[in-house]
C-alpha positions in Angstrom: 75.3 3.3 26.8 72.3 6.3 26.6 72.0 5.8 22.7 70.8 2.3 23.5 68.0 3.3 25.7 66.7 6.0 23.3 66.9 3.5 20.5 64.9 0.7 22.7 62.4 3.6 23.5 61.9 4.5 20.0 61.0 0.9 18.6 58.7 1.0 21.8 56.7 3.7 20.5 56.9 2.6 17.1 55.1 -0.8 18.5 52.4 1.0 20.5 50.9 2.4 17.8 50.5 -0.9 15.9 52.2 -0.3 12.3 53.6 -3.8 13.0 50.3 -5.5 13.3 49.4 -5.0 10.0 49.6 -8.0 8.2 50.3 -6.0 4.5 53.3 -3.6 7.0 55.0 -7.6 7.8 54.6 -8.6 4.1 55.8 -5.2 2.8 59.1 -5.3 5.0 59.7 -9.2 4.0 59.3 -8.3 0.7 62.3 -4.9 1.5 64.4 -7.2 3.2 64.6 -9.6 0.8 65.1 -7.0 -2.2 67.7 -5.2 0.1 69.7 -8.3 0.1 69.3 -9.3 -3.4 70.5 -6.2 -4.8 73.6 -6.3 -2.2 74.7 -9.6 -3.3 78.0 -8.6 -4.3 78.9 -6.3 -1.9 78.0 -9.2 0.8 80.2 -11.9 -1.2 82.7 -9.6 -1.1 82.7 -8.8 3.1 82.8 -12.4 3.4 85.2 -13.3 1.2 87.5 -10.8 3.5 86.2 -12.3 6.7 86.4 -16.3 6.0 87.7 -16.5 2.2 84.2 -18.0 1.1 83.2 -19.0 -2.3 80.2 -17.6 -3.9 78.9 -20.9 -4.0 79.0 -21.6 -0.4 77.8 -18.4 0.7 74.2 -18.5 -1.2 73.9 -22.0 -0.8 74.8 -22.0 2.8 73.8 -18.3 3.6 71.5 -16.3 1.4 69.9 -19.1 -0.1 68.9 -20.1 3.5 67.6 -16.3 4.1 65.4 -16.4 0.5 63.8 -19.4 1.6 62.5 -18.4 4.7 61.7 -15.1 3.5 59.5 -16.3 0.7 57.9 -19.1 3.4 56.6 -15.9 5.3 55.4 -13.9 2.9 52.9 -16.8 1.9 52.1 -18.2 4.9 51.9 -15.4 7.4 48.2 -14.6 7.0 47.6 -18.0 7.8 50.2 -18.0 10.9 48.4 -14.8 12.4 44.6 -16.2 12.1 42.7 -16.5 15.0 42.3 -19.9 16.2 39.2 -21.3 17.8 39.1 -24.2 19.9 36.9 -26.3 21.6 34.9 -24.7 24.9 34.2 -27.4 27.1 30.9 -27.9 28.9 31.1 -25.7 32.0 31.4 -22.4 29.7 28.4 -23.6 27.7 27.5 -21.4 25.5 30.7 -19.3 24.9 33.4 -19.7 22.5 36.8 -20.2 22.6 39.9 -18.9 20.3 43.3 -18.1 20.3 45.1 -14.5 18.9 48.8 -14.9 18.0 50.1 -11.7 18.8 54.1 -10.1 18.5 55.8 -9.8 21.8 57.2 -6.4 21.0 60.4 -5.1 21.0 63.3 -7.7 19.9 66.8 -8.1 20.5 68.6 -10.5 18.2 72.1 -11.5 18.8 73.8 -12.8 15.8 76.4 -15.8 15.5 79.9 -15.0 13.5 80.3 -18.8 11.8 77.3 -17.7 9.2 77.3 -14.1 10.0 74.3 -13.4 7.4 72.0 -16.8 8.1 72.5 -16.4 11.7 71.3 -12.6 11.9 68.9 -12.7 9.1 67.2 -15.7 9.5 65.5 -14.9 12.9 65.4 -11.5 12.0 62.7 -13.0 9.1 60.7 -14.7 12.2 60.6 -11.4 14.1 59.3 -9.8 11.0 56.6 -12.4 10.1 55.5 -12.5 13.8 55.5 -8.4 13.7 58.1 -7.1 16.4 60.4 -4.8 16.0 64.2 -5.6 15.6 67.4 -4.5 16.9 70.0 -7.1 15.3 73.7 -7.2 16.9 75.6 -8.7 14.6 79.1 -11.0 15.9 81.8 -8.3 15.7 84.3 -11.3 14.7 83.6 -11.1 11.1 84.2 -7.5 10.8 83.2 -6.9 7.2 80.3 -9.0 7.0 78.7 -6.7 10.4 80.1 -3.7 8.8 77.9 -4.7 5.7 74.6 -5.8 7.7 75.0 -2.7 9.1 75.0 -0.4 6.2 72.8 -1.8 4.4 69.9 -2.5 6.9 70.6 1.7 8.1 70.2 2.6 4.4 66.9 1.0 4.1 65.0 0.8 7.4 64.1 3.2 9.7 66.0 2.3 13.1 62.5 2.6 14.8 61.6 -0.4 13.4 64.9 -2.5 12.6 68.1 -1.5 13.5 71.6 -3.0 13.4 74.4 -2.4 16.5 77.6 -3.3 15.7 80.1 -3.5 18.6 82.2 -6.0 21.0 81.4 -7.1 24.4 81.1 -3.7 25.9 78.3 -2.9 23.4 76.2 -6.4 24.0 76.2 -5.5 27.3 74.9 -2.5 27.4 72.2 -3.7 25.4 71.3 -6.5 27.5 70.7 -3.8 30.2 67.9 -2.8 28.5 64.1 -3.9 28.5 63.6 -6.0 25.3 59.8 -8.1 25.1 62.0 -11.1 23.6 65.8 -11.7 23.3 66.9 -14.1 20.8 70.9 -15.6 20.8 72.8 -17.3 19.0 76.3 -18.4 20.1 78.0 -20.7 22.6 76.8 -21.8 25.9 78.9 -20.0 28.3 77.7 -16.8 26.6 74.5 -18.1 26.7 74.3 -18.2 29.8 75.4 -14.6 30.7 72.6 -13.5 28.4 69.9 -15.6 30.1 71.1 -14.3 33.4 70.5 -10.5 31.6 67.2 -11.3 30.2 66.0 -12.7 33.6 65.8 -9.6 35.5 63.3 -8.2 33.0 61.7 -11.5 33.2 62.1 -11.3 29.5 61.2 -14.5 27.3 64.5 -15.7 25.3 65.3 -18.3 22.4 68.9 -19.5 22.8 70.7 -21.3 20.1 73.6 -22.8 21.7 75.9 -25.7 20.4 77.7 -28.9 22.1 79.5 -32.0 21.1 77.1 -33.6 18.6 77.8 -37.0 18.0 77.9 -39.4 15.1 76.8 -43.2 15.8 78.4 -45.2 13.0 76.9 -49.0 13.2 78.5 -52.2 11.7 75.2 -52.1 9.3 76.1 -49.0 7.4 76.5 -48.1 3.9 80.0 -47.0 4.4 81.0 -45.5 0.8 78.1 -42.9 1.5 78.5 -42.6 5.0 82.0 -41.4 4.5 80.6 -39.1 2.1 77.9 -37.3 3.7 79.8 -37.4 7.0 82.8 -35.4 5.4 81.2 -33.0 3.7 79.1 -32.2 6.8 82.3 -32.1 9.1 84.3 -29.9 6.7 81.4 -27.4 5.4 82.4 -23.6 6.8 85.7 -25.8 8.0 83.9 -27.5 10.8 83.1 -24.0 12.1 79.2 -25.0 12.2 77.3 -25.6 15.6 75.2 -28.6 14.3 78.4 -29.9 12.5 79.4 -33.7 13.5 81.7 -33.4 16.4 82.8 -36.9 17.0 82.4 -40.3 15.3 81.8 -43.4 17.5 82.3 -46.1 14.9 81.7 -50.0 15.6 84.9 -51.8 15.8 84.1 -54.4 13.1 84.2 -51.5 10.5 86.3 -49.1 12.5 89.3 -49.6 10.0 87.3 -49.3 7.3 85.7 -46.2 7.7 89.0 -44.3 8.5 90.0 -45.3 4.9 86.5 -44.5 3.3 86.7 -41.1 5.3 90.4 -40.7 3.7 89.1 -41.5 0.4 86.1 -39.0 0.5 88.5 -36.4 1.8 90.8 -36.6 -1.0 88.5 -36.5 -3.5 87.3 -33.5 -2.2 90.7 -31.5 -2.2 89.7 -29.2 0.2 91.6 -25.9 0.1 91.5 -22.2 -0.5 92.2 -21.9 -3.8 89.4 -24.7 -5.1 86.8 -22.1 -3.5 85.7 -25.1 -1.2 87.3 -24.8 2.0 87.6 -21.4 4.3 89.5 -20.3 7.1 89.5 -20.3 10.5 88.0 -17.3 11.9 90.8 -15.8 14.2 94.3 -16.6 15.4 92.4 -17.6 18.8 90.6 -19.5 17.5 93.3 -21.3 15.4 95.5 -21.7 18.5 93.0 -23.1 20.3 92.6 -25.7 17.4 96.1 -26.5 16.8 96.3 -27.6 20.3 93.4 -30.4 20.1 96.0 -31.8 17.6 98.2 -34.2 19.0 100.8 -35.7 16.7 100.7 -39.2 18.0 96.8 -39.1 17.0 96.5 -38.1 13.8 95.3 -40.6 11.1 95.4 -38.0 8.5 95.7 -34.5 7.9 97.3 -32.7 10.8 99.2 -29.6 9.0 98.5 -26.2 10.0 99.1 -23.2 8.4 99.4 -20.0 10.4 100.0 -17.6 7.0 96.2 -17.9 5.9 94.6 -19.8 9.2 93.9 -22.7 7.3 94.4 -26.3 9.0 93.7 -29.1 6.3 90.7 -32.0 7.6 92.0 -34.0 10.1 91.2 -37.4 11.6 92.4 -38.9 15.0 92.0 -42.1 15.8 92.9 -44.0 18.9 91.0 -41.4 21.1 89.5 -42.2 24.4 86.7 -40.0 25.9 88.7 -39.0 28.8 91.2 -37.0 26.2 91.3 -33.1 26.0 89.6 -32.8 22.6 86.4 -34.8 24.0 86.0 -32.3 26.9 84.6 -29.3 24.7 83.0 -28.4 21.3 85.7 -28.8 18.7 84.1 -25.7 16.3 86.8 -26.7 13.7 88.1 -29.5 11.1 89.3 -32.0 13.4 87.2 -35.5 13.7 87.9 -37.8 16.4 87.0 -41.3 15.9 86.1 -43.5 18.6 85.7 -47.5 18.5 82.6 -49.0 20.3 82.2 -52.7 20.8 78.4 -52.3 22.4 76.1 -49.6 21.0 74.8 -49.5 24.6 77.7 -48.1 26.1 78.1 -46.2 23.3 74.7 -44.7 24.4 75.6 -44.1 27.6 78.1 -42.3 27.0 76.5 -39.3 25.3 73.8 -39.5 28.1 76.6 -39.1 30.6 77.5 -35.5 29.0 75.6 -32.5 28.5 72.6 -32.8 25.9 73.7 -32.1 22.4 72.4 -29.7 19.5 73.0 -32.5 17.3 72.9 -36.1 16.7 73.6 -37.8 13.6 73.3 -42.0 13.0 74.7 -43.7 10.4 73.0 -47.0 10.0 70.6 -50.1 8.1 69.5 -51.5 11.1 66.2 -49.9 12.3 66.4 -51.5 15.9 69.5 -49.4 16.8 68.4 -46.7 14.7 65.1 -46.6 16.8 67.4 -47.3 20.2 69.3 -44.4 19.6 66.9 -42.0 18.8 64.6 -43.0 21.8 67.3 -43.4 24.5 69.4 -40.0 23.3 68.2 -36.4 24.0 69.2 -33.7 21.3 68.2 -30.6 19.4 67.7 -31.8 16.4 69.6 -34.6 14.0 69.3 -37.0 10.7 69.1 -40.6 10.4 72.1 -41.5 7.2 72.9 -38.1 6.9 74.3 -35.1 8.7 73.7 -31.0 8.9 70.7 -31.2 6.5 67.8 -31.2 9.1 68.3 -27.6 8.8 66.9 -27.3 5.3 63.7 -28.0 6.1 61.6 -25.5 7.7 59.0 -28.0 8.9 61.5 -28.8 11.2 61.8 -26.7 14.3 65.6 -26.3 15.0 66.6 -25.7 18.4 68.7 -27.6 21.2 67.8 -29.0 24.7 69.3 -28.5 28.1 72.5 -26.9 27.7 72.6 -26.9 23.7 69.7 -24.6 23.8 66.0 -23.0 24.8 63.1 -22.7 22.1 63.4 -23.2 18.6 63.0 -21.1 15.2 62.6 -21.6 11.5 59.3 -21.6 9.2 56.2 -21.2 11.7 58.3 -22.0 14.8 60.2 -19.1 14.3 57.0 -17.4 14.1 55.6 -18.8 16.9 58.8 -18.0 19.1 58.6 -14.4 18.7 54.8 -14.1 19.1 52.6 -14.8 22.2 49.2 -16.5 22.0 46.5 -14.9 24.0 43.7 -16.7 24.7 40.2 -15.7 24.8 36.9 -17.1 26.6 34.1 -15.3 24.6 30.5 -15.5 26.4 26.9 -14.1 25.3 25.2 -12.7 28.0 21.8 -14.3 27.4 22.0 -17.3 29.3 23.8 -17.9 32.3 24.4 -21.2 34.4 23.4 -20.5 38.3 26.3 -23.4 39.7 29.0 -21.2 40.2 26.7 -18.7 42.6 25.5 -18.7 46.0 23.9 -21.1 47.3 26.7 -23.3 46.9 24.5 -26.8 47.8 25.5 -30.6 47.7 23.4 -30.7 44.6 25.2 -28.2 42.5 28.6 -29.8 43.8 27.5 -33.0 42.1 26.2 -31.5 39.3 29.9 -29.8 38.9 31.7 -32.7 39.6 30.3 -34.3 36.8 30.9 -31.6 34.4 34.5 -31.1 35.0 
């Protein structure tokens, strides 16, 4: 589409005029973004309620609050992150000095995800602003009201040659990906991630892919069962399971399998998940609702399983008697369904997880440090927790990202700044002295000396 080519060109020209390289400019834009979001909180809350029936509490605690934290940290630390970094110079380059200059990559495309439409759109935007990039944000079209409000508040407060929001679906995204960007940041499914990666490769554009996968939970015999159930239930049914780092399935030691199921059900009943209680949300659309209902086999339901098509909700559902070859174990669930599998030997459970794609997250609930170490050392995954779930995302000092099929690259905090930056390596040498080693004649004596230096 012609307008996208014009928009990218505008941002390229703006970037080339070096406006965004000023630290003062970056801080000013970050402060403006925070003010814009804060002053439109009511509209943002109304929009996400229309799309998900999401409460004001959940919108702040797992969307807006995290964005404000990212902005505040970037404002406080961007000057330090942007400093030239001195490094040691090797002897062969004496008497030079060496340093690394962080510089913004340039015009960036951020493609957001639908499940946390504000946080997964604006968090990478914050990182791009801090690094000094210009930004074109393409929010997901599925939650239409949140997409519209993001487009509105950005259009009304930012110049499009610096920060613009483009709405639309597959057609618009495909057209955007044909443009030449300096950085592409995508959050979404592995399937679409491959398409983005392929498109980026045509222009050798660096990408960050925040994808997903089946994130396992290991529950060992030595765990604190009551606390495990409490933390796991909260993490699984947050956002009705529509969380990329949600526990996807639980592998539970056979000796505590039955007690675990009872503890989980007790916690679900205590939490009383309902739209009317403002602690639960809808499934995003009918297609995903239908997909999830097909995964629930009545003979496997231990608790829940009731689906309400009139408001697109599915009760928190626990499945038991699950085998690794069952249909529900072949894809990321992304909904309020928790399959539970019993294991005898921790190594067998680990080997199963290792036989599949590397997950975005992994969680282990245990008091046995040997088993904890075994899981952390053997299972490759993006990030995770010990005796907790999901909460690692709230620590901006922990880079967030996947590995293998669950993603490429990471962000949050300084890692986000690094993601949108290039680190330019410089050797700075004076002219008052020069060793003759690299110049003719290339003698045996010089060779011996070079061997010692290198």
